[in-house]
C-alpha positions as CSV (number, residue, x, y, z in Angstrom):
1,M,38.1,17.6,32.6
2,A,36.2,19.8,30.1
3,D,34.9,18.1,26.9
4,S,37.2,18.8,24.0
5,T,37.3,17.6,20.5
6,K,40.4,16.8,18.6
7,A,40.4,17.0,14.8
8,E,43.2,15.7,12.6
9,L,43.6,15.8,8.8
10,K,46.2,13.6,7.3
11,N,47.2,11.9,4.0
12,Y,45.5,8.5,3.6
13,G,47.1,7.2,0.5
14,D,46.9,7.8,-3.2
15,G,44.7,10.9,-3.7
16,L,42.9,10.4,-0.4
17,A,42.8,12.4,2.9
18,K,41.4,11.3,6.2
19,L,39.7,13.8,8.5
20,Q,39.3,12.3,12.0
21,V,37.5,13.8,14.9
22,K,37.6,12.4,18.5
23,S,36.0,13.4,21.7
24,S,38.1,13.4,24.9
25,K,35.1,13.1,27.2
26,S,33.3,10.1,25.5
27,D,33.9,7.2,23.2
28,S,32.5,9.2,20.3
29,E,34.5,9.5,17.1
30,A,34.1,10.1,13.4
31,Y,36.1,10.1,10.2
32,L,35.7,10.9,6.6
33,I,37.9,9.6,3.7
34,I,37.9,12.4,1.1
35,N,39.1,12.2,-2.5
36,T,41.5,15.1,-2.8
37,Q,40.9,15.4,-6.6
38,T,37.0,15.5,-6.5
39,Y,36.5,16.6,-2.9
40,A,33.9,13.8,-2.6
41,F,33.4,11.5,0.4
42,E,34.5,7.9,-0.3
43,E,33.9,6.6,3.3
44,C,32.2,8.0,6.4
45,Y,32.3,6.5,9.9
46,I,30.4,7.9,12.9
47,K,30.4,6.4,16.4
48,M,28.2,8.2,18.9
49,D,28.5,7.3,22.6
50,M,25.3,8.3,24.3
51,S,25.7,6.3,27.6
52,D,24.8,9.4,29.6
53,A,21.4,9.8,27.8
54,Q,18.3,10.0,30.0
55,F,15.7,7.2,29.9
56,E,12.4,8.1,28.1
57,P,9.2,6.7,29.4
58,N,7.2,4.6,26.9
59,H,4.0,3.0,28.4
60,N,5.2,0.6,31.0
61,T,8.9,0.6,29.9
62,Q,11.7,3.1,29.7
63,S,14.3,3.2,27.0
64,R,17.4,5.1,25.8
65,T,19.8,4.7,22.9
66,I,23.3,4.3,24.4
67,S,25.4,4.0,21.2
68,N,25.0,4.4,17.5
69,I,27.5,3.5,14.8
70,I,27.1,4.4,11.1
71,H,29.6,3.3,8.5
72,S,29.0,4.2,4.9
73,F,30.9,3.8,1.6
74,Y,30.4,5.7,-1.6
75,D,31.2,4.7,-5.2
76,R,32.0,6.8,-8.2
77,L,29.8,6.2,-11.2
78,P,31.1,6.5,-14.8
79,N,29.4,9.9,-15.1
80,G,31.6,11.1,-12.2
81,S,28.9,11.4,-9.6
82,Y,29.1,9.6,-6.3
83,V,26.4,7.4,-4.8
84,L,26.0,5.5,-1.5
85,Y,26.5,1.8,-2.3
86,K,27.0,0.2,1.1
87,S,26.2,1.3,4.7
88,T,25.7,-0.3,8.1
89,Q,24.1,1.0,11.2
90,Q,24.2,-0.5,14.7
91,A,22.3,1.0,17.6
92,V,22.2,-0.3,21.1
93,L,19.1,0.5,23.1
94,E,18.8,0.0,26.8
95,C,15.4,-0.9,28.1
96,K,14.0,-1.0,31.6
97,Y,11.0,-3.2,32.3
98,E,9.8,-4.4,35.7
99,N,13.1,-3.4,37.4
100,K,15.1,-5.4,34.8
101,V,17.5,-3.9,32.3
102,Y,17.8,-5.3,28.7
103,N,20.0,-4.3,25.9
104,Y,18.6,-4.5,22.4
105,V,21.0,-4.3,19.4
106,Q,19.5,-3.2,16.1
107,R,21.6,-3.8,13.0
108,I,20.7,-2.4,9.5
109,K,22.6,-3.1,6.4
110,Y,22.2,-1.4,3.0
111,L,23.8,-2.6,-0.2
112,S,23.2,-1.4,-3.7
113,S,24.9,-2.9,-6.7
114,D,22.7,-1.3,-9.5
115,H,22.3,2.4,-8.7
116,F,20.6,3.6,-11.8
117,S,19.4,1.5,-14.6
118,D,18.8,2.7,-18.1
119,F,15.3,1.4,-19.0
120,G,12.6,2.6,-21.2
121,V,9.1,3.4,-20.1
122,K,6.1,3.2,-22.5
123,R,4.1,6.3,-21.9
124,N,0.3,6.0,-22.0
125,V,-0.4,9.6,-21.0
126,R,1.3,12.9,-22.1
127,A,3.3,14.4,-19.2
128,D,1.5,17.7,-19.5
129,K,-2.0,16.2,-19.3
130,D,-4.1,17.0,-16.2
131,I,-4.3,13.7,-14.3
132,F,-8.0,14.3,-13.4
133,K,-8.9,14.6,-17.1
134,V,-7.3,11.2,-18.1
135,K,-9.9,9.0,-19.6
136,T,-9.2,5.5,-18.5
137,R,-11.4,2.7,-17.3
138,Y,-11.2,1.2,-13.8
139,E,-9.8,-2.4,-13.8
140,D,-10.8,-4.7,-10.9
141,E,-8.0,-7.1,-11.7
142,F,-5.4,-4.5,-11.1
143,W,-6.6,-3.6,-7.6
144,N,-7.3,-7.2,-6.7
145,D,-4.0,-8.7,-7.9
146,Q,-1.6,-6.1,-6.5
147,N,0.0,-6.5,-3.1
148,Q,0.1,-2.9,-1.9
149,L,-2.6,-0.3,-1.2
150,L,-5.5,-2.5,-1.8
151,L,-9.0,-1.0,-1.8
152,T,-10.9,-2.1,1.3
153,D,-14.6,-3.1,1.2
154,A,-15.4,0.2,2.9
155,M,-13.5,2.1,0.2
156,Q,-15.2,0.2,-2.5
157,A,-18.7,0.8,-1.0
158,F,-17.9,4.5,-0.7
159,I,-16.8,4.6,-4.4
160,E,-20.1,2.9,-5.4
161,K,-22.1,5.4,-3.3
162,V,-20.3,8.4,-4.9
163,K,-20.7,6.9,-8.4
164,A,-24.5,6.6,-7.8
165,G,-24.8,10.4,-7.4
166,D,-24.4,13.0,-10.1
167,S,-20.9,14.4,-9.3
168,D,-18.0,15.8,-11.3
169,F,-15.6,13.8,-9.1
170,K,-15.7,10.2,-10.4
171,I,-12.2,9.2,-9.5
172,K,-11.2,5.9,-7.9
173,S,-8.1,5.9,-5.9
174,N,-6.6,4.1,-2.9
175,F,-4.7,7.0,-1.4
């Protein structure tokens, strides 16, 4: 039987429509719940059957993704825009190692209750100021106390070496 896809659009309730798509060859399917007033997606579901996928070599193992399911929900904000507020993904990976086959299930959940906060930021530099002309002093406490992108000893030694010479580039950075 040739692979065919069936699409169906039907009323899903108060101001909602459901667009459903199914494959006749595999277990793949998808649907969208659409707000008929705003034409925005309120829910999205995608199930991909990839059981006929080829194994990919990876060092001394082989692996392939045999299924992937994504289910997402969107919420309307007071300003009328829609944002993703909840989503789940489940992927099943099949792995071969030393003539044994293992299935690994990966599940990811996303949940957001506070999409955009209204908070003030105290500016310490004009937005149109060239960042390389900002006059600010380097503070050891900042780099030593933070938990991301720390300056390594090698980076610090390099900065000291560059500082010793006469150069226009006297910038300390960790990226």
